[in-house]
C-alpha positions in Angstrom: 189.4 11.9 337.2 192.8 13.3 337.0 193.9 15.8 334.6 197.4 15.8 333.2 198.7 18.8 332.2 200.3 19.2 328.4 204.2 19.0 328.5 203.7 16.8 331.5 206.8 14.1 331.5 206.0 10.5 330.9 207.5 9.7 334.2 204.6 11.8 335.8 202.2 9.9 334.0 203.7 6.8 334.8 203.7 8.3 338.8 199.8 8.8 338.5 198.9 5.7 337.2 200.7 3.7 339.8 199.5 6.2 343.0 195.7 6.2 341.7 195.0 3.1 339.1 191.5 2.7 340.6 190.5 6.5 339.7 191.9 6.4 336.2 190.3 2.8 335.6 187.3 3.9 337.4 186.4 7.0 336.0 187.3 5.5 331.9 184.7 3.6 330.4 185.5 0.0 330.4 185.7 -2.1 327.1 185.1 -5.3 329.4 182.1 -4.7 331.2 179.9 -2.4 329.5 179.9 -4.8 326.3 178.8 -7.8 328.8 176.1 -5.5 330.4 174.7 -4.7 326.9 175.0 -8.4 326.1 172.9 -9.2 328.9 170.2 -6.5 328.1 170.2 -7.4 324.4 169.5 -11.1 325.7 166.8 -9.9 327.9 165.0 -7.8 325.3 165.2 -10.8 322.6 163.6 -13.2 325.4 160.6 -10.7 326.1 160.4 -10.2 322.3 160.3 -13.9 321.4 157.4 -14.2 324.1 155.5 -11.3 323.0 155.9 -12.8 319.2 154.7 -16.5 320.4 151.7 -15.0 322.1 151.0 -12.9 319.4 151.2 -15.7 316.7 148.8 -17.8 319.3 146.3 -14.8 319.1 146.3 -14.5 315.7 145.0 -18.2 315.0 142.1 -17.8 317.4 138.6 -17.7 316.1 137.0 -14.9 318.2 133.1 -16.3 316.8 134.1 -19.9 318.6 135.3 -18.6 321.9 131.9 -16.6 322.2 129.6 -19.4 321.0 131.6 -21.7 324.0 131.0 -19.0 326.4 127.4 -18.7 325.7 127.0 -22.6 325.8 128.7 -22.5 329.3 126.7 -19.5 330.6 123.3 -21.7 329.6 124.8 -24.8 331.2 125.6 -22.9 334.7 122.1 -21.2 334.7 120.4 -24.6 333.7 122.2 -26.2 336.7 121.3 -23.9 339.1 117.9 -23.7 337.9 117.7 -27.6 338.6 119.1 -27.2 342.0 116.8 -24.6 342.8 113.9 -26.8 341.6 115.0 -29.8 343.7 115.3 -27.8 346.9 111.8 -27.7 347.6 108.9 -25.1 348.3 110.5 -21.6 350.0 109.3 -20.8 353.3 108.8 -17.1 352.5 107.4 -17.1 349.1 108.3 -14.4 346.7 111.9 -12.5 345.6 114.6 -12.3 348.7 118.3 -10.5 348.8 119.4 -14.2 349.2 117.9 -14.9 345.6 119.6 -11.9 344.4 122.8 -12.8 345.8 122.8 -16.8 344.6 121.9 -15.3 341.0 124.6 -12.9 340.9 127.0 -15.6 342.1 125.9 -18.1 339.6 126.7 -15.2 337.1 130.1 -15.1 338.5 130.6 -18.7 338.5 129.7 -18.8 334.5 132.0 -15.9 333.8 135.1 -17.9 335.9 134.1 -21.4 334.1 134.4 -19.1 330.7 137.6 -17.4 331.5 139.1 -21.0 332.5 137.5 -22.7 329.2 138.9 -20.0 327.2 142.4 -19.9 328.7 142.8 -23.5 328.0 141.5 -23.1 325.1 143.9 -20.7 323.5 147.0 -21.4 325.4 146.5 -25.3 325.9 144.8 -27.3 323.3 144.3 -24.9 320.6 140.8 -25.3 320.6 139.9 -22.2 319.1 142.1 -21.9 316.5 140.7 -21.5 312.9 140.0 -24.9 311.3 138.9 -25.3 307.6 139.3 -29.3 307.6 136.5 -30.2 309.6 138.9 -31.9 312.1 137.2 -34.5 314.6 139.7 -33.0 317.4 138.2 -30.1 317.5 134.4 -32.0 317.4 135.2 -33.8 320.6 138.9 -34.6 321.6 139.7 -31.2 322.5 136.5 -30.0 324.1 137.1 -33.2 326.6 140.7 -32.5 327.4 139.5 -28.8 328.0 136.7 -30.1 330.3 139.3 -32.2 332.1 141.9 -29.5 332.8 139.2 -26.3 333.3 136.4 -28.1 335.3 137.8 -29.2 338.5 139.6 -25.6 338.7 136.2 -24.2 338.4 134.3 -26.5 341.1 137.2 -25.5 343.5 136.7 -22.0 343.0 132.7 -22.2 343.5 133.4 -24.8 346.7 136.1 -22.0 348.2 134.0 -19.0 347.6 130.6 -20.6 348.3 128.9 -20.1 345.0 126.1 -22.3 343.7 126.0 -24.7 342.9 128.9 -27.0 344.2 129.9 -24.3 346.6 126.4 -24.3 348.2 126.2 -28.0 348.2 129.2 -28.3 349.9 128.5 -25.8 353.0 124.9 -28.1 353.2 127.0 -31.2 353.3 130.0 -30.2 355.6 129.1 -26.8 357.1 132.0 -25.4 355.0 134.6 -27.1 357.5 137.7 -28.0 355.6 139.5 -29.7 358.7 137.2 -32.7 359.8 138.1 -35.4 362.1 141.6 -34.0 362.8 142.8 -34.1 359.6 142.4 -32.0 356.2 139.2 -34.1 354.9 137.7 -37.2 355.6 136.7 -39.7 353.2 133.3 -38.7 352.8 134.3 -35.3 352.3 136.8 -36.4 349.6 134.0 -38.4 348.2 131.7 -35.5 348.0 134.8 -33.4 346.4 135.7 -35.8 343.6 131.5 -36.1 343.1 131.3 -32.7 342.5 134.1 -32.7 340.0 133.0 -35.5 338.3 129.2 -34.0 338.2 130.6 -31.0 336.8 133.2 -32.3 334.1 130.2 -34.6 332.8 128.1 -31.9 332.7 130.4 -29.0 331.0 131.7 -32.4 328.9 128.6 -33.1 327.5 127.4 -29.8 327.1 130.1 -28.4 324.6 130.8 -31.7 322.7 127.0 -31.7 322.0 127.3 -28.2 321.0 130.4 -28.2 319.1 129.1 -31.2 317.4 125.8 -29.2 316.3 127.7 -26.4 314.8 130.2 -28.4 313.1 128.1 -30.9 311.3 124.6 -29.9 311.2 124.7 -26.2 311.2 
């Protein structure tokens, strides 16, 4: 900035202020802009802190045991679903274990992981399925699992179809050839019907498995 020697007259100071006002105010801390910037930064920090606090409060109410038990049931369902599909495809042309079988098995495990992850995310941050429950509320027995299945199952089936994973993905490829643009449109009537059938079958299977499993855990175990 501009330094003014001691002893300078008041008129000299005023003349410098009139000549270089931008330099004087630019190099001096403004009491108008800095507080506003500080307030904005404080608001952003408060928002981040409140979001983190909400997430922490949700996670504190989660029962990790319920997550592990549900993930186990979902993995069993996905593997049994693949086994049923494999049995109904008929006799293999080449007996024995092949690379294709290993790939399909790995894809089935991946599908089980995806379903478990979706189920957990919806249950933790959506329906509150995994919150500690000491009241034996019926909502945890069938209502919340049903809502969880309605939200997570269609997403899981779509991921299977998009990646070509068994069982829905393989069935889709065999039925449509993997072509999403059929008959000049995005999907034909038969393809939409097949898509909703796969989603409905997945929803019924997952919903029935999880409601039955949770009912047995809550009222029998």
